[in-house]
C-alpha positions, -999 to 999 in steps of 0.1 A, spaced: -200 -460 185 -176 -485 213 -142 -483 204 -129 -514 186 -107 -534 212 -71 -539 199 -57 -573 215 -25 -567 235 -21 -607 236 -13 -635 210 -9 -673 208 29 -680 192 44 -707 182 81 -704 197 115 -727 186 133 -729 222 162 -747 210 174 -785 213 147 -792 187 123 -780 207 85 -758 206 61 -741 221 34 -726 210 30 -692 245 7 -664 256 38 -631 239 27 -596 243 18 -581 219 33 -538 215 8 -511 210 6 -500 173 30 -468 165 26 -450 131 31 -466 95 23 -496 115 5 -528 111 -18 -551 135 -24 -577 112 -37 -618 118 -21 -643 102 -50 -664 91 -25 -689 78 18 -696 73 39 -716 50 69 -738 76 106 -731 58 129 -765 57 153 -730 65 139 -738 102 141 -781 104 182 -771 100 192 -776 139 222 -755 138 208 -727 117 170 -723 137 202 -730 172 219 -703 163 190 -673 168 165 -697 193 147 -689 210 122 -670 183 89 -668 173 88 -689 139 71 -684 102 80 -658 74 52 -673 53 27 -659 63 -7 -642 47 -27 -620 66 -59 -596 78 -56 -566 84 -68 -554 117 -57 -517 125 -36 -490 111 -10 -468 123 -18 -432 111 4 -433 79 8 -465 78 8 -469 31 23 -485 4 50 -463 -13 42 -479 -41 4 -468 -40 -22 -482 -37 -36 -458 -14 -38 -462 26 -46 -499 48 -77 -508 54 -89 -525 90 -99 -555 71 -79 -564 40 -60 -594 28 -22 -593 26 12 -609 23 34 -596 41 68 -599 43 94 -608 69 121 -587 62 119 -551 43 146 -529 31 151 -497 30 154 -482 -2 177 -458 -2 211 -476 9 237 -483 -15 229 -517 -8 196 -513 -17 201 -494 -49 227 -524 -66 194 -548 -59 213 -559 -30 177 -556 -9 182 -594 11 223 -570 23 203 -543 38 209 -535 72 177 -531 76 164 -559 55 185 -582 78 171 -551 107 130 -560 104 110 -581 121 71 -591 125 59 -589 158 67 -613 173 64 -636 144 43 -650 118 37 -681 134 11 -668 155 -27 -657 159 -16 -618 159 13 -599 144 27 -562 138 44 -553 105 68 -528 112 60 -499 93 100 -504 74 78 -538 59 47 -518 55 61 -488 38 82 -512 15 70 -552 20 36 -558 21 11 -563 -14 -28 -567 -13 -31 -602 -23 -62 -604 -49 -99 -619 -49 -86 -637 -71 -56 -656 -45 -64 -682 -21 -51 -681 11 -29 -708 12 -17 -694 -25 -7 -666 -4 15 -681 16 29 -696 -9 46 -657 -24 76 -653 0 89 -686 -12 81 -687 -50 104 -647 -50 133 -663 -32 130 -688 -65 120 -663 -86 156 -641 -73 174 -679 -78 161 -678 -113 169 -646 -125 207 -641 -108 209 -678 -133 206 -660 -162 180 -681 -174 175 -675 -209 148 -683 -233 153 -722 -248 174 -731 -218 182 -765 -208 182 -765 -169 184 -794 -144 172 -793 -102 186 -812 -79 163 -821 -57 132 -821 -56 114 -813 -25 88 -774 -25 114 -756 -32 129 -774 -64 97 -780 -74 90 -744 -74 121 -739 -89 108 -758 -119 71 -742 -123 92 -709 -129 120 -721 -149 93 -736 -173 75 -701 -170 106 -679 -179 110 -700 -210 136 -733 -200 134 -758 -231 144 -788 -219 136 -798 -172 154 -823 -153 145 -833 -124 171 -856 -99 155 -867 -66 161 -894 -42 120 -896 -38 100 -918 -60 73 -898 -55 88 -866 -59 94 -873 -88 64 -884 -105 53 -852 -89 83 -834 -107 67 -851 -145 31 -835 -129 45 -806 -136 60 -809 -161 88 -818 -157 103 -837 -192 129 -855 -177 133 -870 -142 157 -890 -123 160 -913 -99 192 -914 -83 195 -937 -59 193 -958 -87 213 -940 -113 236 -914 -112 226 -880 -125 246 -864 -137 248 -892 -166 212 -891 -170 219 -854 -178 237 -849 -197 215 -878 -216 184 -857 -217 212 -821 -231 228 -841 -262 257 -852 -242 267 -816 -233 255 -807 -197 222 -780 -186 237 -741 -191 214 -737 -156 225 -767 -124 204 -757 -97 207 -771 -67 184 -770 -35 199 -796 -8 221 -777 14 255 -800 4 286 -797 -6 276 -830 -29 250 -818 -45 271 -789 -52 296 -816 -69 269 -831 -85 254 -799 -105 292 -796 -116 287 -825 -130 256 -812 -150 266 -780 -160 278 -775 -195 302 -756 -209 297 -715 -205 267 -726 -184 259 -713 -143 253 -730 -108 235 -717 -88 237 -728 -46 196 -723 -33 205 -737 7 236 -729 27 256 -757 38 260 -763 73 292 -739 91 325 -746 80 314 -768 59 338 -772 28 339 -777 -13 369 -783 -27 362 -784 -63 381 -781 -98 387 -742 -100 411 -754 -133 382 -775 -154 356 -745 -141 374 -721 -155 387 -728 -190 345 -744 -194 336 -706 -186 303 -722 -155 296 -693 -134 295 -701 -95 265 -677 -84 244 -681 -47 208 -663 -45 201 -659 -5 169 -651 3 142 -625 -14 130 -593 -23 107 -564 -31 111 -571 -70 108 -604 -62 74 -611 -37 56 -587 -66 71 -610 -99 56 -642 -72 26 -628 -61 18 -623 -98 26 -648 -116 7 -670 -87 -26 -640 -97 -20 -653 -132 -23 -692 -130 10 -701 -117 3 -747 -109 11 -748 -79 -25 -762 -58 -2 -802 -64 27 -785 -33 2 -786 -2 8 -821 18 -4 -814 51 -23 -790 68 -25 -782 113 -31 -756 139 -11 -730 160 -12 -752 186 -1 -782 168 32 -765 152 51 -787 169 32 -816 147 40 -796 114 71 -789 119 77 -832 127 54 -836 97 77 -811 75 109 -830 78 94 -866 62 106 -864 32 87 -893 16 52 -883 24 56 -838 31 54 -808 3 43 -776 19 30 -779 53 1 -753 63 -4 -738 96 -37 -727 102 -32 -704 138 -73 -698 143 -88 -726 130 -75 -752 104 -95 -760 73 -117 -794 85 
């Protein structure tokens, strides 16, 4: 039997810094114990990679961290720790770009994204490439088999939805709570469907882009507020009997958006900051007012293995996400794809297909 020849190089989209994206050839390492070689079928783009301050600090690096892939080859003992047997070539999988050790103090507390292993692990060379090598830690702890009923497009939402589910969990949202979402890009809209699935009674969505508000309404928002025309806090209070919302999700990374959220939160409520502000930004809040109202301020960064598994389960059960996909590109069009992602008037979820863009 002829031996399968594995690729030793791959085309990949590299952020070079200063807003520049190049697609070039990069080497692939040989496969080690516990590792996987995967063919990237599709990859979603994350708006965090368009934040110049965030991306330039890491440049150069291979873009993308929302892949669905097909296993090409398996190193010895490449298997998940939570069962299902060893991985096999041909299986379709979600691959988390980071994975924790599951043994350190932080992991045992459930703070997986603060684990040193989580922060050090990554796909090689990265997810926005034709092929990638998955480290053994990722293979063991956060590579998930994708069921047949889930499309590649839907599977690219596992990682972003996982971050949203962590946000919802950290918010302490309880069935019957009233929720306000500030910012209705794709992450805000995922918060909407996740909050509804968690039992939110009333959901108010706020944005400054009219067509996003319409998408929110179609996805089940009870009230939508155009912040360009109407101050958001009075509209949230009006929709909640004058009390404000028990849970506020703020998805833009700005102190202005956070302050809007504070003005919307009910007594005893929680505000979740989902996106970082830029380096050095300071948010001045009335601490006394928040103290006497018993308001909690919570940060929510990325996601761990428990969140990706919950995301896969919800998507497989039919979470309504089909309307989130707006743009599809090939790998050689990566620069155009990121340019499209910045177009708030037209773009939600942008996908790149490293081998062949759908017709």
